[in-house]
N, C-alpha and C positions, 0 to 999 in steps of 0.2 A: 757527669762530670763532676755531682756533690757527692757522692758517693767514693770519685776517687780523694776529692780534697779530703774530706772524713778520715780516708785511708793514712795518704800521709799525715792530715795532725797525728791520728796514733797509732804510727811510725817513727817516727820522731819526738814526739813524750815516751813511746817506749824505749830509743834513744836513751835520750837524758833521764828516764824512772834507772837505764840499766847501774848509770853509771852514778844512778845517787843512791845503789841499794845500801852505802856504806852508812849514809846519813840517814837518812829515812828513807822505805818506801813515799813514793806519791800519789799512789794508784792507780787505777785505771784513767783512762784521758772520761774530758767531760767536754763538751760541746761546751759549758755556762765556767767553764774555767777563762774562755775568750770573749770577748767583744769585737763583732765580727764590720765596723765600720770603721772610714780612712778617720781617723781625729786626729787633731795634733797635740796626739795626748800617746802617754805612754802603761797608761792602765785610766779604767775611768767606771767607774760604782765596785772599785775590787777585783777587777776583769785587766788582761795582758792585752793590754787594744792590736789585733793586727786582722786587717781587711783577708777574704778571701779572695779576691785580688790577686795577693802574694804569693800567695800556695796553685792559684790558676794557672800563670807567668814559672815558677816553681815545674809545674809537667809539665807546661811549653819546653822549655830549656833541657829541665833535669842536670841540671847540673852544679853541682855541691859545696863548690865554692867560687860560688856566685852571693854576689850582696842579698838578693829576695831570701836564699840559703840563708844568710846570714839572721839575716831577722826572721825568719818562721823560730831557726835556736832560741833568736835570744827570746825569741817572746811565750815561748813553749817552757821559756828555763824561768823566764822571770812569773810563769802561770804555778809551777813548780812548785817558784819558792812561795808566793803567795801563800798555798794552798799547806806551805807547811808551817807557816802565819808565823814568814817573816814580814816586819814592817813593809811601807812600801819601801818607802828611800832605803833601805839595805835592799831589798826586793828585787832591784834595777842593781845595787850595786853586784851582786847576783851575778846574771842575768849579765848584764856586760861583763865583769869578767868571767862565767863561762864559752861567754860566747870568741871572747879575746883568747882563752889557750886552745878552742875547742880549734877554732880558726888561722895562730898564729899572728895574726894581729890584735892592735885597739885599734875601735872605729873615731880615736881623736876629738867623739866628739865633748862626751861627760865623761866622768872618772875614769878618766886618764891615767894619774898616780895609782889609785885601784886598784888598775890594770895591765899597772906596772908591774906593781906593787907580787901581783901573784906573775903574771910569766915569767917577770924575774923567776920567783922560786920552781916552777914549772922547767925550763931551760936550767937550769942547773939539776933539777933530782931528772929529764928524762932526754936535754938534748934538744936541739932543734928539729932533728930527723925523726920524731914518733910520730908514727901512725895513730889516727885515732882507734879504738878501738875500748866500749865502753863494758867489755868486760874482764877488761882488764885491772887486773885487781887492785896495781901498786899506783893508778887511777883513780879508781875506783874512792884508793883509799887517801894518795892527794887529793879532788875533792870533798869528801869528809871534811881533811882540817882547812879545806878555805868554804866552807861554809859553816863548821863550827868556830871559823873564827869571826866572819861576818856577823852570824846570830851574835858571836862576842857585842860585835859593832856594836850594833841592835843597842842593846842591852843598857853598853854604857859607854856615849860616846866620848869621854872624854879618853879611853882606852883608844878611841877608831883615832878621834887627832892627835892624837901623843905618840900612836905604832906610826901613822902616814908621815908623821911631822920626823921622826928619826929617822923612813924611809929615804924622804927626800934629803937630810942629810946625808946622807952613802951617795946620792949620782953627784 
């Protein structure tokens, strides 16, 4: 079962890697990117937290549009953002937004405005019927713009605050 879990993690990682190639290469999957324990936090000791039990359940039900799969995508996108040296807060924002546009839904827990901010732009560009394809060049360019803006926000908190305030005023 351990081999199947590693292959699933590698498969998800490669999909994320492919979609982010316009941003930067996140490299090969490494188990040290993840903290394999069920603890109530997203990041522990610089690593994304996700227990193998999540991957076991994904392997059991094979449903890509499940909350479990969304958790896996979000956690591995978080690990990718951390690997690209985005600080923890904005790595979480990146992973939430990545998952939101991947699954076309917000998790409604945290960073809702950021998710709506990027999903609105995503829908304007791709419409609501877009099927995720990590090899799609337009998607890669969109993710590059999203990544670069989140990276800029991580370096300039005032820009982050002003951009979200302006967006909220448009709603």
